N, CA, C, O and the ligand as a Tripos MOL2 file, in Angstrom:
@<TRIPOS>MOLECULE
protein
  261   259    66     0     0
PROTEIN
NO_CHARGES

@<TRIPOS>ATOM
      1 N         -31.5480 -238.4110   19.3420 N.3       1 MET1
      2 CA        -30.9130 -237.2280   18.7650 C.3       1 MET1
      3 C         -29.4350 -237.1910   19.1510 C.2       1 MET1
      4 O         -29.0950 -237.4340   20.3090 O.2       1 MET1
      5 N         -28.5790 -236.8970   18.2210 N.am      2 ALA2
      6 CA        -27.1410 -236.8420   18.4850 C.3       2 ALA2
      7 C         -26.8180 -235.6850   19.4180 C.2       2 ALA2
      8 O         -27.4190 -234.6150   19.3240 O.2       2 ALA2
      9 N         -25.8720 -235.9050   20.3120 N.am      3 LYS3
     10 CA        -25.4520 -234.8370   21.2070 C.3       3 LYS3
     11 C         -24.6340 -233.8270   20.4210 C.2       3 LYS3
     12 O         -23.6610 -234.1660   19.7470 O.2       3 LYS3
     13 N         -25.0590 -232.5800   20.5280 N.am      4 ARG4
     14 CA        -24.3750 -231.5260   19.7800 C.3       4 ARG4
     15 C         -23.3520 -230.8350   20.6540 C.2       4 ARG4
     16 O         -23.5020 -230.7470   21.8730 O.2       4 ARG4
     17 N         -22.3290 -230.3560   20.0160 N.am      5 LYS5
     18 CA        -21.3000 -229.5920   20.7130 C.3       5 LYS5
     19 C         -21.8420 -228.1890   21.0030 C.2       5 LYS5
     20 O         -22.5260 -227.5900   20.1730 O.2       5 LYS5
     21 N         -21.5270 -227.6830   22.1840 N.am      6 THR6
     22 CA        -21.9210 -226.3220   22.5270 C.3       6 THR6
     23 C         -21.0550 -225.3280   21.7580 C.2       6 THR6
     24 O         -19.8290 -225.4320   21.7490 O.2       6 THR6
     25 N         -21.7010 -224.3790   21.1250 N.am      7 GLN7
     26 CA        -20.9640 -223.3690   20.3600 C.3       7 GLN7
     27 C         -20.7800 -222.1070   21.1910 C.2       7 GLN7
     28 O         -21.7090 -221.6320   21.8430 O.2       7 GLN7
     29 N         -19.5770 -221.5800   21.1560 N.am      8 LYS8
     30 CA        -19.2840 -220.3080   21.8250 C.3       8 LYS8
     31 C         -19.7270 -219.1610   20.9210 C.2       8 LYS8
     32 O         -19.4100 -219.1310   19.7320 O.2       8 LYS8
     33 N         -20.4630 -218.2200   21.5030 N.am      9 ILE9
     34 CA        -20.9510 -217.0820   20.7280 C.3       9 ILE9
     35 C         -20.3950 -215.7850   21.3150 C.2       9 ILE9
     36 O         -20.5030 -215.5370   22.5160 O.2       9 ILE9
     37 N         -19.8070 -214.9780   20.4640 N.am     10 GLU10
     38 CA        -19.3890 -213.6360   20.8700 C.3      10 GLU10
     39 C         -20.5370 -212.6840   20.5620 C.2      10 GLU10
     40 O         -20.9670 -212.5700   19.4140 O.2      10 GLU10
     41 N         -21.0360 -211.9940   21.6030 N.am     11 ILE11
     42 CA        -22.1340 -211.0630   21.3860 C.3      11 ILE11
     43 C         -21.5810 -209.7810   20.7630 C.2      11 ILE11
     44 O         -20.6490 -209.1770   21.2950 O.2      11 ILE11
     45 N         -22.1490 -209.3790   19.6560 N.am     12 GLY12
     46 CA        -21.6660 -208.2060   18.9370 C.3      12 GLY12
     47 C         -22.1450 -206.8990   19.5520 C.2      12 GLY12
     48 O         -22.6920 -206.8840   20.6540 O.2      12 GLY12
     49 N         -21.9400 -205.8350   18.8500 N.am     13 GLN13
     50 CA        -22.2530 -204.5110   19.3670 C.3      13 GLN13
     51 C         -23.7390 -204.3200   19.6350 C.2      13 GLN13
     52 O         -24.1170 -203.5150   20.4860 O.2      13 GLN13
     53 N         -24.5810 -205.0500   18.9190 N.am     14 GLY14
     54 CA        -26.0130 -204.9040   19.1230 C.3      14 GLY14
     55 C         -26.4670 -205.3770   20.4960 C.2      14 GLY14
     56 O         -27.5380 -204.9930   20.9650 O.2      14 GLY14
     57 N         -25.6460 -206.2180   21.1510 N.am     15 GLY15
     58 CA        -25.9650 -206.6900   22.4820 C.3      15 GLY15
     59 C         -27.1250 -207.6640   22.5260 C.2      15 GLY15
     60 O         -27.7540 -207.8290   23.5720 O.2      15 GLY15
     61 N         -27.4170 -208.3070   21.4150 N.am     16 GLU16
     62 CA        -28.5610 -209.2140   21.3540 C.3      16 GLU16
     63 C         -28.1450 -210.5900   20.8720 C.2      16 GLU16
     64 O         -27.2300 -210.7280   20.0600 O.2      16 GLU16
     65 N         -28.8260 -211.6030   21.3810 N.am     17 PHE17
     66 CA        -28.6880 -212.9480   20.8190 C.3      17 PHE17
     67 C         -30.0710 -213.5710   20.8570 C.2      17 PHE17
     68 O         -30.4440 -214.2180   21.8360 O.2      17 PHE17
     69 N         -30.8300 -213.3740   19.7900 N.am     18 THR18
     70 CA        -32.2200 -213.8330   19.7740 C.3      18 THR18
     71 C         -32.5040 -214.7910   18.6220 C.2      18 THR18
     72 O         -33.5210 -215.4860   18.6240 O.2      18 THR18
     73 N         -31.6050 -214.8280   17.6390 N.am     19 ILE19
     74 CA        -31.8470 -215.6560   16.4570 C.3      19 ILE19
     75 C         -30.8410 -216.7990   16.4090 C.2      19 ILE19
     76 O         -29.6360 -216.5730   16.5170 O.2      19 ILE19
     77 N         -31.3300 -218.0130   16.2480 N.am     20 CYS20
     78 CA        -30.4520 -219.1790   16.1860 C.3      20 CYS20
     79 C         -29.6180 -219.1420   14.9010 C.2      20 CYS20
     80 O         -30.1780 -219.1170   13.8050 O.2      20 CYS20
     81 N         -28.2830 -219.1380   15.0270 N.am     21 PRO21
     82 CA        -27.4340 -219.1070   13.8260 C.3      21 PRO21
     83 C         -27.5470 -220.3770   12.9860 C.2      21 PRO21
     84 O         -27.2580 -220.3590   11.7900 O.2      21 PRO21
     85 N         -27.9660 -221.4750   13.6070 N.am     22 GLU22
     86 CA        -28.0440 -222.7460   12.8860 C.3      22 GLU22
     87 C         -29.2970 -222.8660   12.0270 C.2      22 GLU22
     88 O         -29.2180 -223.2860   10.8720 O.2      22 GLU22
     89 N         -30.4430 -222.5040   12.5750 N.am     23 CYS23
     90 CA        -31.6970 -222.7590   11.8560 C.3      23 CYS23
     91 C         -32.5250 -221.5020   11.6170 C.2      23 CYS23
     92 O         -33.5290 -221.5510   10.9060 O.2      23 CYS23
     93 N         -32.1170 -220.3720   12.2050 N.am     24 GLY24
     94 CA        -32.8320 -219.1310   11.9500 C.3      24 GLY24
     95 C         -34.0430 -218.8970   12.8350 C.2      24 GLY24
     96 O         -34.7600 -217.9120   12.6580 O.2      24 GLY24
     97 N         -34.2800 -219.8000   13.7920 N.am     25 TYR25
     98 CA        -35.3840 -219.6140   14.7360 C.3      25 TYR25
     99 C         -35.1900 -218.2900   15.4700 C.2      25 TYR25
    100 O         -34.1040 -218.0220   15.9840 O.2      25 TYR25
    101 N         -36.2340 -217.4600   15.5220 N.am     26 ALA26
    102 CA        -36.0580 -216.0790   15.9730 C.3      26 ALA26
    103 C         -36.8330 -215.7240   17.2340 C.2      26 ALA26
    104 O         -36.9630 -214.5430   17.5560 O.2      26 ALA26
    105 N         -37.3460 -216.7030   17.9490 N.am     27 ASP27
    106 CA        -38.1660 -216.4000   19.1200 C.3      27 ASP27
    107 C         -37.4710 -216.6880   20.4400 C.2      27 ASP27
    108 O         -38.1290 -216.9230   21.4530 O.2      27 ASP27
    109 N         -36.1360 -216.6720   20.4330 N.am     28 GLY28
    110 CA        -35.4060 -216.8320   21.6840 C.3      28 GLY28
    111 C         -35.0450 -218.2740   21.9820 C.2      28 GLY28
    112 O         -35.2160 -219.1600   21.1440 O.2      28 GLY28
    113 N         -34.5380 -218.4980   23.1980 N.am     29 PHE29
    114 CA        -33.9210 -219.7760   23.5380 C.3      29 PHE29
    115 C         -34.4320 -220.2990   24.8800 C.2      29 PHE29
    116 O         -34.9460 -219.5430   25.7040 O.2      29 PHE29
    117 N         -34.2790 -221.5960   25.0760 N.am     30 HIS30
    118 CA        -34.4740 -222.1830   26.3960 C.3      30 HIS30
    119 C         -33.1490 -222.1100   27.1560 C.2      30 HIS30
    120 O         -32.0840 -221.9980   26.5480 O.2      30 HIS30
    121 N         -33.2200 -222.1730   28.4740 N.am     31 SER31
    122 CA        -32.0180 -222.1600   29.3050 C.3      31 SER31
    123 C         -31.6570 -223.5670   29.7470 C.2      31 SER31
    124 O         -32.5290 -224.3870   30.0320 O.2      31 SER31
    125 N         -30.3550 -223.8340   29.8010 N.am     32 VAL32
    126 CA        -29.8300 -225.0980   30.3030 C.3      32 VAL32
    127 C         -28.7170 -224.7690   31.2930 C.2      32 VAL32
    128 O         -27.8770 -223.9080   31.0320 O.2      32 VAL32
    129 N         -28.7180 -225.4620   32.4340 N.am     33 PHE33
    130 CA        -27.6690 -225.2160   33.4240 C.3      33 PHE33
    131 C         -26.8350 -226.4670   33.5830 C.2      33 PHE33
    132 O         -27.3630 -227.5750   33.6750 O.2      33 PHE33
    133 N         -25.5200 -226.2800   33.6150 N.am     34 GLU34
    134 CA        -24.6120 -227.4080   33.8020 C.3      34 GLU34
    135 C         -23.7000 -227.1250   34.9740 C.2      34 GLU34
    136 O         -23.2210 -226.0020   35.1340 O.2      34 GLU34
    137 N         -23.4540 -228.1290   35.7950 N.am     35 GLY35
    138 CA        -22.5020 -228.0010   36.8950 C.3      35 GLY35
    139 C         -23.0460 -227.2480   38.0900 C.2      35 GLY35
    140 O         -22.3010 -226.5170   38.7410 O.2      35 GLY35
    141 N         -24.3300 -227.4050   38.3980 N.am     36 LEU36
    142 CA        -24.9210 -226.6730   39.5200 C.3      36 LEU36
    143 C         -24.3880 -227.1170   40.8840 C.2      36 LEU36
    144 O         -24.4780 -226.3660   41.8550 O.2      36 LEU36
    145 N         -23.8370 -228.3260   40.9630 N.am     37 ASN37
    146 CA        -23.3040 -228.7980   42.2450 C.3      37 ASN37
    147 C         -21.8050 -228.5670   42.3930 C.2      37 ASN37
    148 O         -21.2250 -228.8950   43.4280 O.2      37 ASN37
    149 N         -21.1880 -228.0150   41.3830 N.am     38 ALA38
    150 CA        -19.7400 -227.8140   41.4270 C.3      38 ALA38
    151 C         -19.4080 -226.6030   42.2990 C.2      38 ALA38
    152 O         -20.2850 -225.8020   42.6200 O.2      38 ALA38
    153 N         -18.1330 -226.4770   42.6800 N.am     39 SER39
    154 CA        -17.7190 -225.3880   43.5570 C.3      39 SER39
    155 C         -17.4890 -224.0830   42.7970 C.2      39 SER39
    156 O         -17.3100 -223.0250   43.4010 O.2      39 SER39
    157 N         -17.4970 -224.1690   41.4780 N.am     40 LYS40
    158 CA        -17.3620 -222.9470   40.6780 C.3      40 LYS40
    159 C         -18.7240 -222.6050   40.0810 C.2      40 LYS40
    160 O         -19.6290 -223.4400   40.0850 O.2      40 LYS40
    161 N         -18.8760 -221.3830   39.5670 N.am     41 PRO41
    162 CA        -20.1790 -220.9950   39.0040 C.3      41 PRO41
    163 C         -20.6510 -221.9500   37.9050 C.2      41 PRO41
    164 O         -19.8590 -222.4270   37.0930 O.2      41 PRO41
    165 N         -21.9500 -222.2140   37.9010 N.am     42 ALA42
    166 CA        -22.5300 -223.1040   36.8980 C.3      42 ALA42
    167 C         -22.5600 -222.4120   35.5450 C.2      42 ALA42
    168 O         -22.6200 -221.1860   35.4510 O.2      42 ALA42
    169 N         -22.5160 -223.2290   34.5010 N.am     43 LYS43
    170 CA        -22.6480 -222.6960   33.1530 C.3      43 LYS43
    171 C         -24.1140 -222.5320   32.8110 C.2      43 LYS43
    172 O         -24.9220 -223.4340   33.0350 O.2      43 LYS43
    173 N         -24.4440 -221.3950   32.2770 N.am     44 TRP44
    174 CA        -25.8010 -221.0770   31.8670 C.3      44 TRP44
    175 C         -25.8070 -221.0660   30.3480 C.2      44 TRP44
    176 O         -25.3680 -220.1030   29.7190 O.2      44 TRP44
    177 N         -26.3070 -222.1430   29.7710 N.am     45 LEU45
    178 CA        -26.2820 -222.2860   28.3200 C.3      45 LEU45
    179 C         -27.6610 -222.0300   27.7380 C.2      45 LEU45
    180 O         -28.6740 -222.1410   28.4280 O.2      45 LEU45
    181 N         -27.6800 -221.6890   26.4680 N.am     46 LEU46
    182 CA        -28.9360 -221.4790   25.7610 C.3      46 LEU46
    183 C         -29.0990 -222.5840   24.7340 C.2      46 LEU46
    184 O         -28.1400 -222.9820   24.0740 O.2      46 LEU46
    185 N         -30.3300 -223.0780   24.6060 N.am     47 ILE47
    186 CA        -30.5800 -224.1500   23.6460 C.3      47 ILE47
    187 C         -31.7450 -223.7470   22.7500 C.2      47 ILE47
    188 O         -32.7630 -223.2400   23.2210 O.2      47 ILE47
    189 N         -31.5800 -223.9810   21.4580 N.am     48 CYS48
    190 CA        -32.6200 -223.6110   20.5050 C.3      48 CYS48
    191 C         -33.7910 -224.5850   20.6000 C.2      48 CYS48
    192 O         -33.5910 -225.7960   20.5100 O.2      48 CYS48
    193 N         -35.0150 -224.0720   20.7810 N.am     49 PRO49
    194 CA        -36.1840 -224.9450   20.8910 C.3      49 PRO49
    195 C         -36.4720 -225.7190   19.6020 C.2      49 PRO49
    196 O         -37.1370 -226.7550   19.6440 O.2      49 PRO49
    197 N         -35.9940 -225.2430   18.4850 N.am     50 ARG50
    198 CA        -36.3040 -225.9110   17.2200 C.3      50 ARG50
    199 C         -35.2610 -226.9580   16.8420 C.2      50 ARG50
    200 O         -35.6030 -228.1060   16.5570 O.2      50 ARG50
    201 N         -33.9860 -226.5610   16.8400 N.am     51 CYS51
    202 CA        -32.9640 -227.4960   16.3320 C.3      51 CYS51
    203 C         -32.0670 -228.0530   17.4300 C.2      51 CYS51
    204 O         -31.1960 -228.8760   17.1470 O.2      51 CYS51
    205 N         -32.2580 -227.6200   18.6870 N.am     52 SER52
    206 CA        -31.5120 -228.1230   19.8460 C.3      52 SER52
    207 C         -30.0250 -227.7810   19.8120 C.2      52 SER52
    208 O         -29.2370 -228.4150   20.5140 O.2      52 SER52
    209 N         -29.6340 -226.8140   19.0290 N.am     53 SER53
    210 CA        -28.2480 -226.3630   19.0890 C.3      53 SER53
    211 C         -28.0220 -225.6590   20.4250 C.2      53 SER53
    212 O         -28.8820 -224.9200   20.9030 O.2      53 SER53
    213 N         -26.8430 -225.9020   21.0240 N.am     54 LYS54
    214 CA        -26.5280 -225.2870   22.3120 C.3      54 LYS54
    215 C         -25.5030 -224.1820   22.1360 C.2      54 LYS54
    216 O         -24.5500 -224.3030   21.3670 O.2      54 LYS54
    217 N         -25.7300 -223.0910   22.8780 N.am     55 TYR55
    218 CA        -24.8500 -221.9310   22.7640 C.3      55 TYR55
    219 C         -24.3880 -221.4620   24.1290 C.2      55 TYR55
    220 O         -25.1480 -221.4570   25.0970 O.2      55 TYR55
    221 N         -23.1220 -221.0670   24.1850 N.am     56 ASP56
    222 CA        -22.5300 -220.4850   25.3890 C.3      56 ASP56
    223 C         -22.2040 -219.0360   25.0620 C.2      56 ASP56
    224 O         -21.2770 -218.7620   24.3000 O.2      56 ASP56
    225 N         -22.9650 -218.1040   25.6380 N.am     57 ILE57
    226 CA        -22.6970 -216.6880   25.3680 C.3      57 ILE57
    227 C         -21.9760 -216.0470   26.5440 C.2      57 ILE57
    228 O         -21.9130 -214.8210   26.6420 O.2      57 ILE57
    229 N         -21.4290 -216.8720   27.4410 N.am     58 GLY58
    230 CA        -20.6120 -216.3570   28.5320 C.3      58 GLY58
    231 C         -21.3710 -216.1440   29.8310 C.2      58 GLY58
    232 O         -20.8070 -215.6370   30.8000 O.2      58 GLY58
    233 N         -22.6690 -216.5320   29.8640 N.am     59 LEU59
    234 CA        -23.4410 -216.3920   31.0980 C.3      59 LEU59
    235 C         -23.0360 -217.4680   32.0880 C.2      59 LEU59
    236 O         -22.7970 -218.6170   31.7150 O.2      59 LEU59
    237 N         -22.9610 -217.0770   33.3660 N.am     60 LYS60
    238 CA        -22.7070 -218.0390   34.4260 C.3      60 LYS60
    239 C         -23.6950 -217.7860   35.5510 C.2      60 LYS60
    240 O         -24.1870 -216.6720   35.7300 O.2      60 LYS60
    241 N         -23.9760 -218.8450   36.3110 N.am     61 TYR61
    242 CA        -24.8520 -218.6860   37.4540 C.3      61 TYR61
    243 C         -24.1100 -219.1380   38.6950 C.2      61 TYR61
    244 O         -23.7720 -220.3140   38.8290 O.2      61 TYR61
    245 N         -23.8540 -218.1950   39.6160 N.am     62 ASP62
    246 CA        -23.0880 -218.5210   40.8130 C.3      62 ASP62
    247 C         -24.0360 -218.9280   41.9360 C.2      62 ASP62
    248 O         -24.7860 -218.1010   42.4530 O.2      62 ASP62
    249 N         -23.9990 -220.2120   42.3120 N.am     63 THR63
    250 CA        -24.8960 -220.7320   43.3450 C.3      63 THR63
    251 C         -24.3500 -220.4700   44.7430 C.2      63 THR63
    252 O         -25.0070 -220.8210   45.7230 O.2      63 THR63
    253 N         -23.1730 -219.8680   44.8690 N.am     64 HIS64
    254 CA        -22.5320 -219.6950   46.1780 C.3      64 HIS64
    255 C         -22.5820 -218.2690   46.6960 C.2      64 HIS64
    256 O         -21.8290 -217.9060   47.6000 O.2      64 HIS64
    257 N         -23.4470 -217.4770   46.1400 N.am     65 LYS65
    258 CA        -23.5510 -216.0920   46.6020 C.3      65 LYS65
    259 C         -24.4100 -216.0240   47.8440 C.2      65 LYS65
    260 O         -24.6200 -214.9410   48.3910 O.2      65 LYS65
    261 ZN        -31.9310 -223.5660   15.9230 Zn       66 ZN66
@<TRIPOS>BOND
     1     1     2 1
     2     2     3 1
     3     3     4 2
     4     3     5 am
     5     5     6 1
     6     6     7 1
     7     7     8 2
     8     7     9 am
     9     9    10 1
    10    10    11 1
    11    11    12 2
    12    11    13 am
    13    13    14 1
    14    14    15 1
    15    15    16 2
    16    15    17 am
    17    17    18 1
    18    18    19 1
    19    19    20 2
    20    19    21 am
    21    21    22 1
    22    22    23 1
    23    23    24 2
    24    23    25 am
    25    25    26 1
    26    26    27 1
    27    27    28 2
    28    27    29 am
    29    29    30 1
    30    30    31 1
    31    31    32 2
    32    31    33 am
    33    33    34 1
    34    34    35 1
    35    35    36 2
    36    35    37 am
    37    37    38 1
    38    38    39 1
    39    39    40 2
    40    39    41 am
    41    41    42 1
    42    42    43 1
    43    43    44 2
    44    43    45 am
    45    45    46 1
    46    46    47 1
    47    47    48 2
    48    47    49 am
    49    49    50 1
    50    50    51 1
    51    51    52 2
    52    51    53 am
    53    53    54 1
    54    54    55 1
    55    55    56 2
    56    55    57 am
    57    57    58 1
    58    58    59 1
    59    59    60 2
    60    59    61 am
    61    61    62 1
    62    62    63 1
    63    63    64 2
    64    63    65 am
    65    65    66 1
    66    66    67 1
    67    67    68 2
    68    67    69 am
    69    69    70 1
    70    70    71 1
    71    71    72 2
    72    71    73 am
    73    73    74 1
    74    74    75 1
    75    75    76 2
    76    75    77 am
    77    77    78 1
    78    78    79 1
    79    79    80 2
    80    79    81 am
    81    81    82 1
    82    82    83 1
    83    83    84 2
    84    83    85 am
    85    85    86 1
    86    86    87 1
    87    87    88 2
    88    87    89 am
    89    89    90 1
    90    90    91 1
    91    91    92 2
    92    91    93 am
    93    93    94 1
    94    94    95 1
    95    95    96 2
    96    95    97 am
    97    97    98 1
    98    98    99 1
    99    99   100 2
   100    99   101 am
   101   101   102 1
   102   102   103 1
   103   103   104 2
   104   103   105 am
   105   105   106 1
   106   106   107 1
   107   107   108 2
   108   107   109 am
   109   109   110 1
   110   110   111 1
   111   111   112 2
   112   111   113 am
   113   113   114 1
   114   114   115 1
   115   115   116 2
   116   115   117 am
   117   117   118 1
   118   118   119 1
   119   119   120 2
   120   119   121 am
   121   121   122 1
   122   122   123 1
   123   123   124 2
   124   123   125 am
   125   125   126 1
   126   126   127 1
   127   127   128 2
   128   127   129 am
   129   129   130 1
   130   130   131 1
   131   131   132 2
   132   131   133 am
   133   133   134 1
   134   134   135 1
   135   135   136 2
   136   135   137 am
   137   137   138 1
   138   138   139 1
   139   139   140 2
   140   139   141 am
   141   141   142 1
   142   142   143 1
   143   143   144 2
   144   143   145 am
   145   145   146 1
   146   146   147 1
   147   147   148 2
   148   147   149 am
   149   149   150 1
   150   150   151 1
   151   151   152 2
   152   151   153 am
   153   153   154 1
   154   154   155 1
   155   155   156 2
   156   155   157 am
   157   157   158 1
   158   158   159 1
   159   159   160 2
   160   159   161 am
   161   161   162 1
   162   162   163 1
   163   163   164 2
   164   163   165 am
   165   165   166 1
   166   166   167 1
   167   167   168 2
   168   167   169 am
   169   169   170 1
   170   170   171 1
   171   171   172 2
   172   171   173 am
   173   173   174 1
   174   174   175 1
   175   175   176 2
   176   175   177 am
   177   177   178 1
   178   178   179 1
   179   179   180 2
   180   179   181 am
   181   181   182 1
   182   182   183 1
   183   183   184 2
   184   183   185 am
   185   185   186 1
   186   186   187 1
   187   187   188 2
   188   187   189 am
   189   189   190 1
   190   190   191 1
   191   191   192 2
   192   191   193 am
   193   193   194 1
   194   194   195 1
   195   195   196 2
   196   195   197 am
   197   197   198 1
   198   198   199 1
   199   199   200 2
   200   199   201 am
   201   201   202 1
   202   202   203 1
   203   203   204 2
   204   203   205 am
   205   205   206 1
   206   206   207 1
   207   207   208 2
   208   207   209 am
   209   209   210 1
   210   210   211 1
   211   211   212 2
   212   211   213 am
   213   213   214 1
   214   214   215 1
   215   215   216 2
   216   215   217 am
   217   217   218 1
   218   218   219 1
   219   219   220 2
   220   219   221 am
   221   221   222 1
   222   222   223 1
   223   223   224 2
   224   223   225 am
   225   225   226 1
   226   226   227 1
   227   227   228 2
   228   227   229 am
   229   229   230 1
   230   230   231 1
   231   231   232 2
   232   231   233 am
   233   233   234 1
   234   234   235 1
   235   235   236 2
   236   235   237 am
   237   237   238 1
   238   238   239 1
   239   239   240 2
   240   239   241 am
   241   241   242 1
   242   242   243 1
   243   243   244 2
   244   243   245 am
   245   245   246 1
   246   246   247 1
   247   247   248 2
   248   247   249 am
   249   249   250 1
   250   250   251 1
   251   251   252 2
   252   251   253 am
   253   253   254 1
   254   254   255 1
   255   255   256 2
   256   255   257 am
   257   257   258 1
   258   258   259 1
   259   259   260 2
@<TRIPOS>SUBSTRUCTURE
     1 MET1         2 RESIDUE 1 A MET
     2 ALA2         6 RESIDUE 1 A ALA
     3 LYS3        10 RESIDUE 1 A LYS
     4 ARG4        14 RESIDUE 1 A ARG
     5 LYS5        18 RESIDUE 1 A LYS
     6 THR6        22 RESIDUE 1 A THR
     7 GLN7        26 RESIDUE 1 A GLN
     8 LYS8        30 RESIDUE 1 A LYS
     9 ILE9        34 RESIDUE 1 A ILE
    10 GLU10       38 RESIDUE 1 A GLU
    11 ILE11       42 RESIDUE 1 A ILE
    12 GLY12       46 RESIDUE 1 A GLY
    13 GLN13       50 RESIDUE 1 A GLN
    14 GLY14       54 RESIDUE 1 A GLY
    15 GLY15       58 RESIDUE 1 A GLY
    16 GLU16       62 RESIDUE 1 A GLU
    17 PHE17       66 RESIDUE 1 A PHE
    18 THR18       70 RESIDUE 1 A THR
    19 ILE19       74 RESIDUE 1 A ILE
    20 CYS20       78 RESIDUE 1 A CYS
    21 PRO21       82 RESIDUE 1 A PRO
    22 GLU22       86 RESIDUE 1 A GLU
    23 CYS23       90 RESIDUE 1 A CYS
    24 GLY24       94 RESIDUE 1 A GLY
    25 TYR25       98 RESIDUE 1 A TYR
    26 ALA26      102 RESIDUE 1 A ALA
    27 ASP27      106 RESIDUE 1 A ASP
    28 GLY28      110 RESIDUE 1 A GLY
    29 PHE29      114 RESIDUE 1 A PHE
    30 HIS30      118 RESIDUE 1 A HIS
    31 SER31      122 RESIDUE 1 A SER
    32 VAL32      126 RESIDUE 1 A VAL
    33 PHE33      130 RESIDUE 1 A PHE
    34 GLU34      134 RESIDUE 1 A GLU
    35 GLY35      138 RESIDUE 1 A GLY
    36 LEU36      142 RESIDUE 1 A LEU
    37 ASN37      146 RESIDUE 1 A ASN
    38 ALA38      150 RESIDUE 1 A ALA
    39 SER39      154 RESIDUE 1 A SER
    40 LYS40      158 RESIDUE 1 A LYS
    41 PRO41      162 RESIDUE 1 A PRO
    42 ALA42      166 RESIDUE 1 A ALA
    43 LYS43      170 RESIDUE 1 A LYS
    44 TRP44      174 RESIDUE 1 A TRP
    45 LEU45      178 RESIDUE 1 A LEU
    46 LEU46      182 RESIDUE 1 A LEU
    47 ILE47      186 RESIDUE 1 A ILE
    48 CYS48      190 RESIDUE 1 A CYS
    49 PRO49      194 RESIDUE 1 A PRO
    50 ARG50      198 RESIDUE 1 A ARG
    51 CYS51      202 RESIDUE 1 A CYS
    52 SER52      206 RESIDUE 1 A SER
    53 SER53      210 RESIDUE 1 A SER
    54 LYS54      214 RESIDUE 1 A LYS
    55 TYR55      218 RESIDUE 1 A TYR
    56 ASP56      222 RESIDUE 1 A ASP
    57 ILE57      226 RESIDUE 1 A ILE
    58 GLY58      230 RESIDUE 1 A GLY
    59 LEU59      234 RESIDUE 1 A LEU
    60 LYS60      238 RESIDUE 1 A LYS
    61 TYR61      242 RESIDUE 1 A TYR
    62 ASP62      246 RESIDUE 1 A ASP
    63 THR63      250 RESIDUE 1 A THR
    64 HIS64      254 RESIDUE 1 A HIS
    65 LYS65      258 RESIDUE 1 A LYS
    66 ZN66       261 GROUP 0 **** ****
């Protein structure tokens, strides 16, 4: 499978991100973490279980707390 570019998503007023904009899958996302060993907070990305599109909605996971 080709590596897909992570898409940045701006969460709208509804405060929800449950439907994949690429394929319409509506049952939520898997989580992917990148950079867990780095000195800055890790990126917490969402990946669609159906089409594998990756999304960055601005979540971060700080391993140094
Ligand atoms: Zn999808």
